[in-house]
matplotlib code that plots the C-alpha trace (Angstrom):
import matplotlib.pyplot as plt

x = [113.4, 116.8, 117.1, 118.8, 115.8, 113.9, 115.1, 115.0, 111.2, 110.6, 112.9, 111.6, 108.6, 104.9, 103.6, 100.5, 97.3, 96.1, 92.4, 90.3, 88.3, 84.8, 83.4, 81.4, 84.7, 86.9, 83.7, 83.8, 87.8, 87.3, 84.6, 86.4, 89.6, 87.8, 85.4, 88.8, 89.6, 89.9, 87.0, 85.0, 81.9, 82.5, 82.3, 79.6, 77.2, 78.2, 77.2, 73.7, 72.5, 73.3, 71.3, 68.7, 68.0, 68.2, 65.5, 63.4, 64.0, 63.3, 60.1, 59.0, 59.0, 56.8, 54.5, 53.7, 53.0, 49.9, 49.0, 50.9, 48.9, 45.9, 44.7, 42.7, 45.9, 48.2, 50.1, 52.4, 53.5, 56.4, 55.7, 55.9, 59.2, 60.7, 60.0, 61.2, 64.6, 64.8, 63.9, 67.0, 69.5, 68.9, 69.3, 72.3, 73.9, 72.6, 74.3, 77.3, 76.8, 76.1, 79.5, 81.7, 80.4, 82.4, 80.5, 81.6, 79.8, 76.7, 76.9, 77.1, 74.1, 72.0, 70.2, 69.5, 68.2, 66.0, 64.4, 64.2, 61.9, 59.9, 58.7, 58.3, 55.7, 54.3, 53.8, 52.1, 49.4, 48.6, 46.8, 50.5, 50.5, 48.6, 46.7, 47.2, 45.2, 44.0, 47.1, 48.0, 51.5, 53.2, 54.7, 53.8, 55.6, 54.7, 54.7, 57.4, 55.7, 57.7, 57.5, 58.9, 58.3, 60.9, 63.5, 62.6, 63.3, 66.9, 67.1, 65.9, 68.8, 71.6, 70.6, 69.4, 72.6, 74.5, 72.6, 73.3, 76.6, 77.5, 75.3, 77.1, 78.4, 75.4, 72.9, 72.4, 70.0, 66.5, 66.2, 69.2, 68.3, 64.8, 65.4, 65.5, 65.1, 62.3, 60.2, 61.1, 60.2, 56.9, 56.6, 57.2, 54.8, 52.1, 52.6, 52.5, 49.4, 47.6, 48.3, 47.1, 50.1, 50.2, 53.1, 55.5, 54.6, 55.6, 58.6, 59.6, 58.8, 61.7, 64.2, 63.5, 63.9, 67.3, 68.7, 67.8, 68.9, 72.2, 72.8, 72.8, 69.4, 68.1, 65.7, 62.9, 62.3, 61.6, 58.9, 57.5, 57.9, 56.4, 53.5, 52.4, 53.1, 50.8, 47.8, 48.6, 48.4, 45.0, 43.5, 44.4, 42.8, 39.9, 39.0, 39.6, 36.9, 39.2, 42.2, 39.9, 38.3, 41.7, 42.5, 39.2, 39.6, 43.2, 42.3, 39.1, 40.7, 37.8, 38.1, 35.8, 37.8, 35.4, 35.3, 38.2, 40.4, 41.0, 44.4, 45.9, 44.1, 44.9, 48.4, 48.3, 46.6, 49.8, 52.3, 50.5, 50.4, 53.7, 54.6, 58.4, 59.9, 57.4, 54.8, 58.4, 58.6, 55.7, 53.4, 51.9, 47.9, 48.5, 49.5, 45.9, 44.4, 43.5, 46.1, 45.5, 49.5, 51.0, 54.0, 54.2, 53.0, 52.1, 55.6, 56.5, 53.4, 54.3, 57.7, 56.4, 54.0, 56.8, 59.8, 58.3, 59.5, 63.3, 62.7, 61.2, 64.0, 66.9, 65.4, 64.8, 68.4, 69.5, 67.7, 69.6, 72.7, 71.9, 71.1, 74.5, 76.8, 75.0, 75.5, 79.1, 79.7, 78.6, 80.5, 83.8, 83.9, 85.6, 83.3, 80.7, 78.3, 79.2, 78.2, 75.0, 74.0, 75.0, 73.0, 70.2, 69.9, 70.4, 67.4, 65.1, 65.6, 65.1, 62.2, 60.5, 61.6, 60.0, 56.8, 56.1, 57.1, 54.7, 51.7, 52.0, 52.3, 49.5, 51.7, 50.8, 47.9, 48.4, 50.2, 51.4, 55.2, 57.4, 59.9, 63.2, 65.3, 62.7, 59.0, 58.1, 58.6, 60.2, 60.8, 61.3, 64.0, 65.8, 66.0, 67.1, 70.0, 71.5, 71.0, 72.8, 75.6, 76.2, 76.3, 78.9, 80.8, 81.0, 82.4, 85.2, 85.7, 86.4, 90.0, 91.2, 89.9, 91.2, 94.6, 94.8, 93.1, 95.7, 98.7, 97.9, 96.1, 91.7, 91.5, 90.1, 86.3, 87.7, 89.5, 86.3, 84.1, 86.7, 86.8, 88.7, 90.9, 89.0, 90.2, 91.1, 89.1, 90.6, 88.7, 87.3, 89.2, 88.0, 86.7, 88.2, 85.9, 83.6, 83.3, 84.5, 83.0, 86.5, 88.1, 91.7, 90.0, 89.0, 91.9, 93.8, 91.2, 92.6, 91.5, 89.0, 89.3, 87.8, 90.4, 93.4, 94.7, 94.1, 96.6, 95.1, 95.2, 99.2, 99.9, 98.1, 100.1, 103.4, 102.7, 101.4, 104.2, 107.5, 109.9, 109.2, 109.2, 112.7, 114.3, 113.1, 114.7, 117.9, 118.6, 117.9, 120.8, 123.2, 122.1, 123.0, 126.2, 127.4, 126.7, 128.6, 131.8, 131.8, 131.5, 134.4, 136.4, 135.8, 136.7, 140.3]
y = [92.8, 92.3, 89.7, 87.4, 87.7, 86.6, 83.3, 82.5, 83.2, 80.8, 77.5, 78.0, 75.5, 76.7, 76.1, 74.2, 76.0, 73.1, 73.0, 72.5, 69.0, 69.3, 68.5, 65.6, 64.7, 64.7, 62.8, 60.3, 59.7, 59.3, 57.2, 54.6, 54.9, 54.0, 51.2, 49.8, 49.2, 45.4, 45.9, 48.6, 45.8, 44.9, 48.7, 49.2, 46.5, 47.3, 51.1, 50.1, 47.9, 50.6, 53.2, 51.5, 49.8, 53.3, 54.4, 51.6, 52.4, 56.0, 55.2, 52.5, 55.0, 57.4, 55.1, 52.8, 55.4, 56.1, 52.4, 51.1, 53.5, 51.5, 52.9, 50.3, 47.4, 50.1, 49.9, 52.8, 55.0, 53.2, 49.7, 48.8, 50.7, 48.8, 45.7, 46.6, 47.7, 44.1, 42.6, 45.0, 43.9, 40.4, 41.0, 42.6, 39.5, 36.9, 39.4, 39.0, 35.3, 35.4, 37.5, 35.2, 31.6, 30.1, 30.0, 26.7, 25.3, 26.9, 25.1, 21.7, 22.6, 23.8, 20.1, 20.1, 23.5, 22.7, 19.5, 21.3, 24.4, 21.7, 20.1, 23.5, 24.5, 21.1, 21.9, 25.5, 23.8, 21.8, 23.4, 24.5, 27.1, 30.4, 32.9, 36.2, 38.4, 35.3, 33.1, 30.3, 30.9, 31.7, 29.8, 31.6, 31.2, 33.9, 37.3, 36.0, 34.9, 33.1, 32.7, 29.5, 30.8, 33.5, 30.8, 28.5, 31.1, 31.3, 27.7, 27.4, 29.7, 28.1, 24.4, 24.7, 26.7, 23.9, 21.1, 23.4, 23.7, 19.9, 19.5, 22.0, 20.1, 17.9, 20.8, 21.4, 18.4, 19.3, 16.1, 17.1, 21.3, 20.9, 17.9, 17.7, 21.7, 22.6, 19.9, 20.9, 24.5, 23.2, 21.4, 24.8, 26.8, 24.2, 24.2, 28.1, 28.5, 26.2, 28.7, 30.7, 33.3, 34.4, 37.0, 34.5, 31.9, 35.2, 35.6, 31.4, 32.1, 34.7, 32.8, 29.7, 31.7, 33.9, 30.6, 28.7, 32.5, 32.4, 28.9, 29.5, 27.5, 28.2, 31.4, 29.5, 27.7, 31.3, 31.8, 28.3, 29.2, 32.9, 31.5, 28.6, 31.2, 33.6, 31.3, 29.8, 33.3, 33.9, 30.6, 30.7, 34.6, 33.0, 30.7, 33.3, 36.0, 38.2, 38.4, 38.3, 41.8, 42.5, 42.2, 43.5, 46.5, 47.2, 46.5, 49.0, 51.6, 51.6, 55.0, 54.2, 54.0, 52.2, 49.4, 46.4, 48.9, 51.0, 50.5, 51.1, 54.5, 55.8, 55.1, 57.0, 60.1, 59.6, 59.9, 62.8, 65.2, 64.6, 66.5, 67.6, 67.4, 66.2, 67.2, 66.5, 63.2, 62.8, 65.2, 62.0, 61.7, 58.0, 57.4, 58.1, 55.2, 56.3, 53.8, 50.4, 48.4, 51.6, 50.1, 47.1, 46.5, 50.4, 52.0, 53.2, 55.7, 57.1, 57.7, 59.6, 61.8, 62.4, 62.9, 63.6, 62.8, 63.1, 60.7, 58.3, 58.8, 58.2, 55.0, 53.9, 54.8, 52.7, 49.3, 50.3, 50.4, 47.0, 45.6, 46.9, 46.0, 42.4, 41.8, 42.9, 40.4, 37.8, 38.8, 39.1, 36.1, 32.9, 30.0, 29.3, 28.6, 32.1, 33.4, 31.5, 32.4, 35.8, 36.9, 35.1, 36.9, 39.7, 39.8, 38.3, 41.4, 43.5, 42.0, 42.4, 45.9, 46.4, 44.3, 46.4, 49.8, 48.7, 47.9, 51.0, 53.2, 51.5, 49.9, 46.3, 44.6, 44.6, 41.1, 41.9, 42.1, 44.0, 46.7, 45.0, 46.4, 49.4, 47.9, 46.7, 42.7, 40.2, 37.0, 39.5, 41.8, 39.1, 36.8, 39.8, 40.9, 37.6, 37.8, 41.0, 39.1, 36.7, 39.0, 40.8, 37.6, 36.9, 40.5, 39.2, 36.3, 38.2, 37.3, 40.9, 40.7, 37.5, 38.5, 42.1, 40.5, 37.7, 39.9, 43.2, 41.7, 41.8, 45.9, 48.0, 46.6, 42.7, 43.4, 45.0, 42.5, 39.5, 38.1, 35.5, 35.6, 34.1, 30.9, 31.3, 29.3, 26.2, 24.2, 20.8, 18.1, 16.2, 12.6, 10.1, 9.1, 12.6, 14.3, 17.6, 20.5, 20.5, 17.9, 18.0, 15.8, 13.3, 13.4, 12.6, 10.2, 6.2, 4.3, 1.7, -1.7, -3.2, -0.9, -3.0, -6.2, -8.9, -11.5, -14.2, -11.7, -11.1, -14.7, -15.1, -12.3, -13.7, -16.9, -15.3, -13.2, -15.1, -13.8, -9.8, -11.0, -12.7, -9.6, -7.1, -8.7, -9.9, -5.9, -4.9, -7.5, -5.9, -3.0, -3.9, -5.2, -2.2, -0.1, -2.5, -2.6, 1.1, 1.5, -1.0, 0.9, 4.3, 2.2, 1.5]
z = [-102.2, -103.5, -106.1, -103.1, -101.3, -103.8, -105.0, -101.0, -100.8, -104.3, -103.0, -99.2, -99.3, -98.7, -95.3, -95.7, -94.2, -91.3, -91.5, -88.5, -88.0, -87.6, -84.5, -85.7, -87.3, -84.2, -82.4, -84.7, -84.9, -80.9, -81.1, -83.4, -81.2, -77.9, -79.6, -81.1, -77.2, -76.3, -73.7, -75.0, -75.6, -72.0, -70.8, -72.8, -71.5, -68.2, -68.8, -70.7, -67.6, -65.5, -67.2, -68.0, -64.5, -63.2, -65.6, -64.3, -60.9, -61.5, -63.2, -60.9, -58.5, -60.0, -61.6, -58.1, -55.7, -55.9, -56.6, -53.4, -51.5, -49.4, -46.1, -45.3, -45.4, -44.2, -47.1, -48.1, -50.8, -51.3, -50.9, -54.7, -55.1, -52.2, -53.5, -57.2, -55.4, -53.8, -56.9, -58.3, -55.9, -56.5, -60.2, -59.4, -57.8, -60.7, -63.1, -61.2, -61.1, -64.9, -65.3, -63.1, -63.9, -66.7, -70.3, -70.7, -67.4, -68.4, -72.1, -70.0, -67.6, -70.4, -71.0, -67.2, -67.3, -69.7, -68.7, -65.1, -66.7, -68.5, -65.3, -64.2, -67.0, -66.4, -62.7, -63.3, -64.4, -61.6, -58.5, -57.3, -59.5, -59.0, -61.4, -62.3, -64.5, -66.0, -66.5, -63.9, -64.9, -61.5, -58.7, -55.6, -52.1, -49.3, -50.9, -53.9, -56.8, -59.7, -63.4, -65.0, -68.7, -68.1, -67.3, -70.1, -72.4, -71.6, -71.2, -74.8, -76.0, -73.9, -74.9, -78.6, -79.1, -77.6, -80.1, -83.1, -82.6, -82.2, -85.4, -87.5, -89.8, -90.7, -89.9, -93.9, -93.3, -92.6, -89.8, -88.2, -88.1, -86.8, -84.3, -81.6, -81.2, -82.9, -80.9, -77.4, -78.7, -79.9, -76.4, -74.8, -76.9, -76.0, -72.1, -71.9, -74.5, -71.6, -68.8, -70.9, -72.0, -75.4, -74.9, -73.7, -76.8, -78.8, -77.2, -77.2, -81.2, -81.1, -79.4, -81.7, -85.0, -83.4, -82.8, -86.4, -88.0, -86.2, -86.8, -90.4, -91.4, -94.8, -95.4, -96.6, -93.7, -92.0, -94.7, -93.5, -89.8, -90.0, -92.0, -89.4, -86.7, -88.2, -88.8, -84.9, -83.7, -85.6, -84.3, -80.7, -81.1, -82.3, -79.6, -76.7, -76.2, -74.9, -77.1, -80.4, -78.7, -78.8, -82.2, -83.5, -81.5, -82.8, -86.5, -86.4, -84.5, -82.0, -80.4, -77.3, -74.1, -72.4, -74.5, -75.2, -76.6, -72.8, -72.4, -75.7, -76.1, -72.7, -73.6, -77.0, -74.7, -72.1, -75.1, -76.6, -73.3, -72.5, -75.7, -76.2, -73.0, -70.8, -67.4, -65.0, -62.8, -61.0, -62.6, -64.8, -64.4, -65.4, -62.1, -60.5, -62.1, -65.5, -67.4, -65.4, -65.2, -65.8, -63.8, -65.9, -69.5, -70.0, -68.3, -72.1, -72.0, -68.4, -69.9, -72.6, -70.7, -67.9, -69.9, -73.1, -76.7, -75.5, -73.3, -75.5, -77.8, -75.2, -74.3, -77.8, -78.5, -75.4, -76.9, -80.2, -78.1, -76.8, -80.4, -81.5, -78.9, -78.4, -82.4, -82.1, -79.1, -81.5, -84.8, -82.6, -80.8, -82.1, -80.0, -82.5, -79.1, -77.6, -81.3, -81.5, -77.6, -77.8, -81.1, -79.6, -76.3, -78.1, -80.5, -77.9, -75.4, -78.3, -79.8, -76.4, -76.2, -79.6, -79.1, -75.5, -77.3, -80.3, -78.7, -76.3, -79.4, -81.6, -83.8, -82.4, -80.4, -76.7, -75.9, -72.5, -72.5, -70.2, -71.2, -70.1, -67.1, -66.7, -66.1, -62.8, -62.0, -60.2, -62.4, -65.7, -64.1, -62.7, -65.4, -68.0, -65.5, -66.0, -69.7, -69.4, -67.5, -69.3, -72.6, -70.4, -69.8, -73.5, -74.4, -71.8, -74.4, -77.4, -78.5, -78.1, -74.8, -73.5, -74.5, -72.5, -69.4, -69.6, -69.9, -68.9, -65.8, -64.9, -65.0, -62.3, -63.0, -63.2, -59.6, -58.5, -59.5, -58.8, -62.1, -63.3, -66.4, -69.5, -71.1, -75.1, -77.5, -78.7, -81.2, -80.1, -81.9, -84.9, -84.5, -86.4, -89.5, -89.4, -92.5, -92.7, -95.2, -97.3, -99.2, -96.8, -93.7, -96.6, -97.9, -94.3, -93.6, -93.3, -96.2, -95.3, -94.2, -97.8, -99.7, -97.7, -99.0, -96.7, -95.3, -97.9, -100.6, -100.0, -100.0, -103.2, -104.9, -103.6, -105.4, -108.9, -109.1, -107.5, -109.7, -109.3, -105.3, -105.6, -108.0, -105.1, -102.9, -104.7, -105.5, -101.6, -100.9, -103.1, -102.2, -98.5, -99.9, -101.3, -98.5, -96.5, -98.3, -98.6, -94.5, -94.4, -97.1, -94.9, -92.1, -93.5]

ax = plt.figure().add_subplot(projection="3d")
ax.plot(x, y, z, "-o")
ax.set_aspect("equal")
plt.show()
């Protein structure tokens, strides 16, 4: 090699070796880029709702086929499944309404909805209501049944957020923080416990605590509420023999499957039989009467038996996705009402799923709440679809989503669902005389009437200081005369 070639080799830039990115890093980069898109939250809500609904349809078909068959009445194996499909269709319409209706109109109607729900909770305790499984909390009309407590949870979330947003500037005062949201919520608790329905009362309490949390209530208040709630649950469990039996069975861990812990023990056995990958769809023994109400409150046990540990992890991951997406929508919105409502509804759904899964796996005593979007049920399924529609609507009101939809058009889903373009958030105009948290509002506020001199005080001042006022007038006249002379000279 000659000296010239060696010199070129030394002076030539060295090529850097390109390191190959690991699959995990590439996946994280692609996921971050996709999540930064304006309508990512909206698409995630649609996907989660669809996947959970499909899982619910499949599991209800597997769980209800044996229970539906009754040769005496001529009921076929698809009776409950057909009714569940009808409720899914109604829920899809309600989801579209919640997605399309303006959120400002929902806020305006929240007070009316709360009053209507309170009236229904009173009427259901009269002979107009029907008793199902020891709880008089249903209205029956033909083959349909409606449970007003499910609608009351959503109405409380909408109306409570509206009141707390109005009182935002004075929410640091306990009287304005608690009244009237807490008294109305306590009235709902009392009406629901008169049915009695402990599961509905617990989920209503979750809605109330989520409202206060996202509104910025002090943390010591939640300690008081938790202590009072635990004391109330203890009292309610003692005064009702069947509730006390459930609690004692949970505390003692009674292995007797013929006692009050029958359902809880059978659910654990179903989960254990599933193993890692499950027995397969339709192959579970829980369908054959070994686990009562498997299509309602204990459908997660059937998921573990037929789909195994993998199926349970998938369902848990989907509800974790609901939690992440719902809180993402709450943090990315500017409207305080949308922020509180999105956070409250998300916590309510995830807490209800956590309570259901908790007592199926034996971590909580049995309370009787459904697994959202998966359990068989009419009112619960339709109301949950409405909540998911409201969350999807709130996702379209994120600032980046509003800018994209108003500049680039509604997109594929918007054209398919005929969704209007959302309006950008405009903060409400501040009222005169209302104190803001900063000092700028106080500085811009006009002076009070007592600080302004009255006409009588003006006359007294002019009498006391005649010389000063005369001198001021003389100086003003001289200035006018000078300006006039200068103007005449300029014209000349």
